[in-house]
Each structure stands twice: as structure tokens, then as C-alpha cells.
N, C-alpha and C positions, 0 to 999 in steps of 0.2 A: 378541521380534523383530519381533512383528505391528506394534508401533507404528512401529519403522523400515522395515519396508515401504510402510506407509500414508505416512509422511512424504516418502519417497526421490522426488525428482522430481514435489513435490506445488506447486511452482511453475514446473513448467515447460511449455511448450506442444509437449511431447514427440511420439512416434509413437503412444502409446496414447490421447492429446487427439486426435489428428488422425481417427484411426481413428472416435472413439468421434464427432465433431463435423463430418467432413467427408461427402459424398455420397461412393461409393467411384469414381465418375468422377473425382471433383476429386482424392479420395485420391490415386490410381494415378497421374492427370496430376503432381503435387507429388510423389511419388515418382521418378516419371523424371526429374525435374530434379534432384533430389537424389542420386540416385545413378548416373544416367547423364549428367548434364551439360545435359539438353535445355532448350530455351529455355521459358521461365515465360510463360503465355499469360494476357493481362488478368482474362478471365473468372473463370479460376482461381483469380488473386490477389484479386478482390474476396470470393470466396468464403472462401478461407482468412482474408484480414481481418475480415468478419463475424465468423467464427466464432473468432477469436483475439479480439476486441473481446468476445464474449460472454463468454468463457472468462475474460478478465480482469476485465472487472466483478465477476463472480461469486465474483475472490477479492479484492474489494475495491481493485482500482484504478481510479482514475481521470483516471491521464494515460498517454501513451506517448514512449517517446522512439526514436530513432536511436543506439543504441548504438555509437561508434565506436572505432577506435585509434588516433587521430592519432601524429604523429611526436615527441612529446613525454615519451613512454614509460608512461604513463598513458592511461586511457580515458578518453572524453568523452561528455557529453548533455546533449540541450536538450529540456525534457518541454513538450510538449503536449494540450492536456485532452479527454476523448474530445467536451466537448459541443458543442454546437449549438444555435442560436435557433430554436424551433419557433415557429408562427403565432400561438400563444395567448400568448404573451409569455415562455413557460417555455424548458425545453432540452430536445433530446433527444441521446441517445449516438450517434455516428458514427465509422466509421471505414472509409476506402475504399481499395480496392485499389491506386489511386495513393498515398494516404498511405502505405502498407505498403513499397512498392516503393521510390519516392523520397522524399530530404527534401532540405533546403537550408539546411545552417547556414553562417555565416560564414567563410566560408577564408582571410579577410583576418590573423586572429590566432593561425592556426597557423603551426609551423616548415614551411617550403616551400623553403626553400634556393633563394629568388630565382624559382621558379617564377610565384608569385604576388606583385604589387606590393601594399603598405598598400590602395589605392584600388581593388584589383581583391577585389572581397569574396567573389562569387557561388562557391559549393563542393557537392557533392552528395553525397549519402549513398546507398548502393543496398541494398536489403535481401539477404541473404546467406542463402538456403533452408538451404544445409547446416546450420548452426548452429541451433538451437531456441532462439525466443524466451523470454524468464523472465520475473517479476516480481520485482521488487526495491524493498521499499516499499510505496508505492501506483502505482508505473510500471511498465507493461510496457515492456521493454528488448529492441529487436529488433537483433539483431547486424547490423551494416552495413558496406560499405567505403566508403571516403571519396576523393574524387576532386576534381579543379580542376576549374575551367569548360573548361578544354582536355582535357581527361581524363586529366591524369597523376595517377597513384595518389600522394595524400599522407598514406597509412599504411601499415600492416604486414600487414594484413588482405589486399591487393587483391594485391600480390608472392606471399605465403604461397600465396593458391589458384592464381596462374600456375604458382608452381613444382611443386605437386602435379600442375595439367593436364600438365606438362610431364613430369615421372616419370611417372606412367599412362601417357600415350603413348608414351615410348621402352620401358618395361619392359613393354607387350604388344606390343609389335614380337619381344620377346625370346622371351615367353611363347608366341607364334604359331611360331617357329623351331623350337619342343621340342615341335610338333603341339599345341598346347593351344588350342582353337579356341572355350572354353566360356567363359572367363572373360572379364567384361564389362569390369571396371575394377582398376586396381590404385590401394593407397590406403596411404601410409605412417602410421604411429602413434607414439605419444608418451605417458609417462609423464612427467612431470617431477619429482623429488625436491625438495621447497622446504628449505631453512633460512633460520632467523631466529633472533633475541634476544628474550624477554622481560625488560623492566626494569620498575623501579616508576615510574608515571605523576609523582608528584611529585619524585622523584631528577630525571625527565627533565626537567619545567620547569625546574629550578634550573639548565639546564646549555644554553646559549646556542648551543654548538656542535651538540648533537644536535638541537636546533629545527630552526636555521637550514641544517644541511648532512647532517643522518641518523646522522654520525659524530665520536667523539669527538678534539678536534683538541689536545688536552692530556690529560695522564692517567699519573701515574707508576703503576707497577706494583706492583699489591698483593705481600703478601709469599707469598700461593697465587693460583695459576693453575691451568692446567690440568695441571701435571705430574703429578699422580698417578692419573691417567688414570680419576678416581673418578665422572664426572659421566656420561662417556657410556654409553647405555642403561641408567643406575642409575635410581633408583626415583623416579618424578615427583612432583614437591612437590605437595600438594592443591592449593594455588591456581592451580598452572599446569595441575593434571589438570581443574580444573573449566573452564577457560577452553577447554582440548583438548575437553572435551565439548560444553560450547556451541557450538565453531568446527565441530564433526563434524555437528550438527544443522541449521547455518544451511547449511552444503556442503550434506548429503544435499538438505536441501531444493529446492535447485536442480541436483540430480542430477548436482553433481560427486562422483566415486566416489572420498574419501578414506579411504583404506585403512590407512595404518601411521603412529603417533607414538612418537617416542621422544626422550630426551635426547641431544644429539648432544654433543663433543666438549669444548667452552668451558663455561666455565661459564653459565649462563643462555643457554645456545644449545639449539634443538632442532630436529626435523625433521620435516615432513608429506610422504607420497606416498600418490597416487593412482594409481588402476588406470588401464592404457592406454586410449587410445583415438584417433580419428581426428586426424590433427595439428590439423587446422584449429578442432575443437572443444577439444581439449586446449588450445591457446592460449587460446581464451575462457576456457576455465574456469579457466587460472593466473592470469589477469588480475584475472577474480573473487575468486580464493582470493586474493592479496594485499590488493585491500580489505577482503574480510570479516575478513582475520586482522587487519588492524588496528582495524577497525571493534568486532569482538569482544572484542579487548583492552581498549578504553578502558571499556568495560561491566564490567570486571573489575578497572580500576585499573591496569591495565597500558597499555605501550606495546610495541608490534611493531616492531622494526627489521630492515628488511630490507637498509640497506647492506652492501655487500660485504664490508668491513672497518670495523666499529662501535667496535672495542677492537684499540691496539696491543698486539701482545706474548701476542695468544691468537686461535685459529683464526678465520678470516672465514667467510663466508657464501655458498657455492654453490648450483647448481640443475643436479642432474646430469638430462642429456636423453637418456632412454633411448628410441631411435630403430628404429624396424624397418618391416617392408614387407611388405604380404599382399594376396591378390587377394579380390575378392568372394567366391570361393569359402570362405575359411577358411585358405587355405594362407599358411603364415608364409616367404616368399622368404628368409628368412636361416637357414631349417632345416633342416638335410641331410636327405636323405629315404632312402627304402626302396630304392629301385631306382638301378642306374648313373645311367638318363638323370635321375631327381631330383637325386642326389649332383652330374652335369655341371652343372646348371642352378644348383643351389645356389654351386658354386666361382664360375660364372660372375658371378653377383649380388655376393660375397664379394669377387669381382678387381675389380669395377667400381666397388665400394664403398673398395677400397685404393687404386685410380688417384685415384678422384676427390679422395681425403682428401690424397693425395700432390699433384696437379696443383693442387690448390686450396687447399693448408694456409693461405696468406694468408686468404682469403676466410674460412675458418671461424675465424682469430684475429679478424678484421675484425669477425666477426657477434657477438662477446663483448667487445667493445673500449668500456670505458666509464672514466671517471677512477677511478669505484669500483672498479672491478676490476681496475685498472693494481695497486691496492696487494695482492691479494692473489694474482694470478697468479705463479706462483715462489717465493711463501712455500711452508712447510714444510708446510702445511696443502692447498695446491692444488698441481694440474699445473703444471708449468712453463708459457713462453709459445712454448715449442717444442711443435709438433703431432706427435704419432707415433701408431701402430695397437697395441696390445695383442693380440695374437692366443691367446699360451697355448699348453703345448707342445704339444699333440695337434695344435690344427689348423695349427701354425707346422712341424710335423713333419712333416704331408701337403701342404703347400705345398715343403716343401725336395725332397720326393719327387717331386712333378711337375717342379718345376723341374731335379732333375736324373735323370730319367726313371727312377728308382728304384722299386721295391716299397717299399709302405709297411706295417711290420710290425706297428704300432699301439703303444697305451700301455696297459700290462698294468692291469686294473683291480683296485685292493688294497682289502681289507676292513677297515674301521676296526674295531680290538678295543681296549675303553675298560677291561679288567682286572677289571670288577665283572660277573657273571653276569646280574644282574637288568636291566643296561642291553643296549638291542637293538644289533645289529651292524649295518652298512649300508657301501655300497661308497663307497671316497671318489671324489670328482669327478675327472677327467681332467686338468683343468685347473684352478689356483689363480686367484683374483682379483689383480687389481692395483689397489689405490688411487690409486698415483703416476699413472697412464696417463692422458692426455689424451684419448682414444679408443680405449675396452677393449671387445671382444668378450665378452661375458656370455652365450653357450649359444645364443641366438635372436635377441638385438639386438644393437645398439653404444650403449654409454654415454658418453654427449659430457660432459667433466664441466668443462670450462674457463667456463661461463657464471656470470654473477653472480647474486647471490640477487634482485637488483631486474628483471632484463635481460626483456626480453620474450621467449620463447620463439621466437617468429614470425622472428627476426633469423638464428638458428643454421638453425633449418629451411628456411628459404627458400634458404639458401645450400648448405646440404647436400643437398636433393632436386635442387636445379638443377645440382649438379655430379656428381651422381649419374646422373642423367638424361642429364648430358653423356658419360659414359661408356658408359651403355647405348646413347645413339645412336653411337656410335664402334664399340662391339661391334657391332652391327644392320647398321650400313654393310655391313662386313667379311662377316659370315655370310651377307647374303643373298644375298649374289652367289658362295660357293663351291658350287665343282663337288663336293666332298668335305665334307660338312658336319662327320662326326664328325673328320677329320683338322684340319680349320681351325676348330674348338672347341678341340681338346687343343693347339695349336701359339698359338692366342691366350691362354690358359688361361696357357702357361708361358712365353710372353713377355713377359706382364702383369706375372707373378709376379718375372720379371727384372729389368723395368726399373723397378719401383717397390718392390721390399723393402726400400729404406732407409729406407721411413718405418713400418717395422714394427720394433717395441723393447721386448723382454718383461723388460726390467730396470728397475732402481730411477729412476725420472724424476728425483728430486729430488738424485741424486748429481751433484756437479759435473762430473765426468769425463764425464757423459753429455750434458750440455749443448756441453761441448768436442766431443765428438766427434759429436755432431747438427751442428754449424754447419761444424766444420774438415775432418771426413774425408766426412759425406754430405753436405752441404750443404743443410740444412734451414734453416728462416725462425727467426729470433729476434728477433720484434717485441716489443720490453717494454714498451710503451706505446702508447696510444690513438693520440699523435702521430706516432708510427714505423709505424704499420702504417695508418692510415686513409686516407692517401691513396693508397695502392696497389690502392685499390676501383676507379680509374680507369686501372690497366694495362691496355694494349689483350688480353690473353687474355681478363683478367674480362669488359671491357665486350663481347669479340665472343662470349663464351659467354653471359652474364648475356643480350644483345638477343636472341642466335640462337632462344632458348627463350622470347623474349616474357615473361618473369619482368621485366626492367626496360628501360622508354628508355634512351637516353646518357643525355639531360636529366635523368630522376630518378636516377640513378645521381649525376651532377654535384651536384645537390641535396642525396643523402644524406651524401654525403661533404662539404659546406658544413654540413650542420644538425649530425653529429656530432662534427664540429671546433669548430664553435660551441658543442653542449652541454658538450664537453670544456673549454672557455677559460672559460664561465660558471660552471660548476662551481667550479673550482677557484679563481676571483676570487672567489667567495661566499666560499668556504673561508678565502681569505687575508685577506678584507675581517673575516670575521668573528674571525679568529685575532687580528689587530692590533687589533679594536676589544676584546674580550676582557682582553688583555695592557696596555692601557692602562688602561680603565676597573674592572680587576677586580684581575687577578693582579698588577700591580707595586706599585698600592696596598695590596694585602694583604701584600707582603713588605717594604713602606715602614713601613705599621703595625709588624708583627711587629720589625721591625729597630729600630722608634725604642724600642718597648716592652724589647728587649731592653737597649738601652744604657741606658736608664733605671733598669732592675734592676741593672745594672753600677754605675752611681751610686750607687743607692741603697746597695748591700751595699759598697760601698768606702768611703762617708761611714761607715758605723757600724763597719768592722774595715777598716781599710788594709791588712792582711796576706792580705784574701780573694784568690784567683787568680782566681776568677770564672771556669774555662777552657771550660766548656761553653759559656757566653753568648758569651764572646770568639771563641771558633771558628765558632759559630754566626754572630755578627754579620760577622766578617769575610769566611767564605765567601757569605753573601746580601747582603753588599754588592759584593762582587766578582761574582755573580752578577747583580746589580741592573745593575750599569755595564755586562755584558758584552748582556742582555737590551736596554739601552737600544739597542747599536748594532747590534744583529740585528733589532730593531724598525723600524728607519729603513733597514735593507737590504732589509727587506720591504716596506716602503711604496714606497720608490723603484722596485721591481721591480713594484710593481703599477700605479705612475704611468707607467713606461714601456711601459703594453701599449696606452695610448691610441693614440699616434702609429701604431702598427704596422697598415696598412691591410690585409694579408691574413691572413684567418682561419688558415693555415696557418702562417703566419709566429709569430701570437700564439700557437699551440697549441706551436710550438718553442720560444719566450719561456717558454711556461708551463713544458714540460719541463725547460728549462735552468736557469732564474733565481729562478723562483717557487715551485715545488716546494723544490726545494735549499733556500730560503731559510727556508721553512715549517719543513723539518725542523730547521736550526739552532735557530730560535728555540722550538721545541718542546722540544729537549733541554734547554736551560737552564733553561725552565721547569718542566718534569718535574723536574729536581735539585732545584729552588727548590721545589717540593711537598713534595720528600722529605724535605726540613731545617724547613720550615715547620710551626710548631703548627697541629695539625688547625682548632679554633675559630677561626685566622686566613685559613685559605683559603675561596675564596669559593664553591668548587662541589663537589659531591659528588665522592668519590675513587672509582678503580675498583673499591676493595672495596663500598663502598655502593652501585657499578650494578649490579656483576655477584654480588654474594651477597646482595641488598637482596629479592629476592622468597623468600618462605617457603612 
């Protein structure tokens, strides 16, 4: 373990390095900026830049980059070397505070949703001192925010930091009401569980759909899938284990607290989970994790698939966002306390979350909306598209007792006895887990399970932070003016439970009857696709809330709506074009080749003996010939649907055309081609099968 301790964080300019390389005055000033949000002094920035450069160079770095998260869904970086010319014709290694604080990447080629025109190129990156710099390869990476020339956020980090500032402000107001005057800040923490698939690289290279879209657009189901439940937590295959071991080392070097690894439910599917950390840092770490997962996979002759639904018929991949809120004194505000006041405080924060999720269920759905995740939400391995909260029997019983002004008798603790003397006895938890719930309370945190595996967790957490900040603000406004605080607190908690209990559901989220109850009886929202939900980000209540907490401006919200709908349209259009191309150039010719050989076989056999029936060949030939005709018809319908996109001017209308016309045509074409694959001889089929892909890694 000594080597792990030595390696961990070895490529991070973290608190240990800052203490060792900065003067006490500079270090104390920087810590106030990081912990308390105080302004950064340029002299401090110069000292930090010099120490950061010296440390990076000692680690072999030759360049630096402002590492940022534009609205492309991935990270971006532009490398500049440390070298500057010296008078003697050589070079010196320089890096100033100005270069640390600000960069000027070209902003015209990143998505802006109309904020920037093509000819308006100037944009700025600004150092985020709350997230540690790190070394990747030979480059010092400095986490930064990214904004336009006019100051509008063009990234995911800036609104996330604003949302953390908003929830900190409102949570402190609540804590002051409970007499806590020593807490300086409140931060949210996240631990994102990352699911992914590993497939053989040689197989991947033979699948244009995987290469262009990240998911299979065709593929007949194999004889075996996940029916036996034998992959989940099963023995990890040697090749996969070697990959996981190398991945852990690379993540640990970057200070990423990778903790848990195991096989997931679907064949070839796995999961990695980190230890919790501050939301901003967790977001940076998760972006790095996804990048490194794919790089390490390549070294092992593997490909890491992060698409939400890379294979039809087996589980897709999600990213469970475990969210909590804590003070700088180490108190988790979602943990029940030892005293009545602590428990009242816990219940108030719990009610703030319940109210937030109910009031802004649309924003939470929007925060996970992508073309890829639309294939996953509502399927049996994922939560439905309807947002609800699971609290468990004990907590639900407490809230019901408060609502009715009754005493709560509690849930009796039951000892688990396994009937074997050598095995230990232990108490059963008072609450079970519910894997079907989109938003489940799991003891001292909430697990939001709707995120897709390729999503940035920034989107979800900026919306969650903002919505909870709004609830806390509403509570603080009411309680600060109360004459009798205890009575006002009781009435507020009781009223909140009554008004928002519709969002609480402890049953089976996969049951069709729940979806009917949720929508028809409880009035909850069911936005099944990105096209359905995304325009609602501009609903007045959402704009008012997000702008009031200064998380977004109205211009920024409009740009994000446009960008997300554009991404949806472009993603599916690429998929449709890929599907059309694969059908025309590979699948249809393969079927024709096989049917031609079948016809020749029938002719040759009957020429030898005219009494031969050739039943198998004739039935296959008839079936495939019929399928070929149907494929031709559906292919033309898909091509026509793609062409019909061109004259549509509105991005929103294009999204509806994708939802209503393009995707159904794709589904129809796929069904025919998959049926043809199940009949065509394997040596004729042009692509590796599902069996090859899902069971090809030994």
C-alpha cells in the first residue's frame, strides 16, 4: 500500500504541494479564496503561477493549458509551452499570474446557441482556484471557466459554481436561524457511479455504427443475454481486471478517489464508483475519468463505450449521482441529529429537497436529456422518465406522522439470523433500497439515477443545487419574520409535506400502473424524449428561479435550449445517415449475395435430382427476398425523412420531426435488418454480431 500512498495525487498541484511550495502568506490568502470565496490578489496569482510552473516542470511538463468544459459535452484544451526567448538566443521557462488567471481561446467554433456569431471569435477562460491543477502527459492542466466576450457563460463549470454559491447563501440563512453562527460555508458533495461497456477493439473497428455514433444501430439478439443474472458482481475476467488495475493507477495519480469496481448486469458491462468530494471537483474528476477510461482501454486492445444504450435488448449504462449537502465543520445536513433541534434542522433540509424536486421536476428531467439517454429512461434497467422520490418506510412514516400531528412509534429493529452459528448476527436496516426510483434517499444522501453514462454531472447538479436553494430561500424568508420560530417551523414542515407528498413514491417505478397513477392522479410530468422536455427550460417559472439566483441569465438559458435541441437533431441525423449507409453498402448486398447463392444451390441440387425439395433453401430464399423488398421500402422512407429535415427552419420543429418521423423510420428499418441477420449465414453478414461484441472479451 505504500506505493499507492506515494502515487496518489502525484500529478496534482494539491494542498500538500501548495503548503510546501508557497509562502504562508500566499498560501493563507489562496485558501481564503478557495474556502470562503474571497477575491484573488494578482500578487498571489503570480506567486502561485511560479510555484505551479516549477512543480510541473519538475514532473516533466513542457506545456500548460486552460482546461475547460464547453457545451460540446467533452473537455477542451489548447496547449502553450512554458518557453520564452532569452537574450542569449536560448529559452527560459516562464509562466505568469496573468497567464494563470486568464486565457483567450477562440470562442467562435464552440456551441453558443446564438450568443456568438462565427466572426465574433473572442472568448475567455478564467482560472477556477477551487479545483486543483493537474498534469496530463506533458501538459499542466488548469481547470477554468469559459465565457464569451460579453461575459455570458459558454461552459458547464460557470453555472455550476454559481449554483453552489446560491445554495451556500441560502443554507447559511437557515443555519443562522437554528443558532449556528460558526459555519462559514455550505457545500454540496457528489459521488458519481460510472457504468460502461468494454468490447474488443478489433470488433469495434468493424462496426461503422459504433465508430460514428457510439451505439449499435443494428444487431439481432444473441441466444444468451443477461437472463441468467450471472454477470452482475461475477468474477471479473483477467483482461478486464488488468484494465481496471491500470485504470485505478492512472486515476489515483490524478487524485481521483476511485473506490469500487465490479461487473454490472449486462454482459461486457462494468461499473466504477469514487468516494464523494465537492461537487465542482467531482464534476472535473468525472470528466477526467471518462477520458482516461477510454485511453486506458485502447492500451489493452479494448474500447470503452459510454453511450447510454449501446446494445438493444440488454441494460444500458447510467451514472448515479449521489448528492449531499454539508457544512465546512463536517456536518452532513441530510443526516438526522441527536437533539430535537438537530432533527428539526434535518427535516427542514429534507423538506427543502422534496419541495425542490416537486417544483422543478421538469428541470431535473431536462438536466439528463440527450438523444442517447432517451433510449434508456423508462426501460426496465433505468428509472422511468417520471421523476419521483423514494424515502423508505421509516422516513415516510415520520413525515406521515408530522402531517397528521401524530406521535411516531418508530420501526422496530429486526435482527438478521442466518441459521449458521459461525456467521455473525446483525440488525436489518429500517429501510430497504429501491433501484427503480429516480431520486432515492439512501441514509444521508440522495441518489439521482436518471443520468446517462456519458452525461456531464454538472448539468444535473446545477439544477438540483438551484432548485434546493430556491426552497431554502422560501423557507428562510418565512421563518426570519416569524414571532414564534418553533411554531412557524412546525407549521412550515407540516405544510410542505402536505403540498408536495405527491412526489413521494416508495413502490415499483417500473410498473405501468405507477406511470398512469403518476400522470393521471398525481399530476406529475412524463417527458419521454429530449424534444418533449427541453423547450420547458424556458418556462417562466424556470427562467425566474434560475435568473433570480444568478445561475443563468435569460440569454444563457435560451442559448442552452437551442444547443441541446441542436445536439439532439445532429446526433440522430448522424445515426440515421449511418444506418442508411450501412444498409445500402453492406447489409443489402450481403443479403443479396446470400440469396443468390441460395438460388444457385437450389438450381444445382434440383438439376442433379429433380425430386429434391430443398425446403430449407427455398424457405430462407423466400423469406429473405421478402425482407429485401421491405428493407428497400423502409430505407427510402428513412432517406426521405432525413431529406425532409433540410427545409425546416426552427430547431425545435426539427427536433419534433426527429422524434415523430426519423426515429420511427429507423426503428422499422432496424427490425427488418435484424430479422434478416438472424436468417443469413454468418459468413455473409458484414458486421460482428451481438454475440461477438458482448462475449468477445475473455
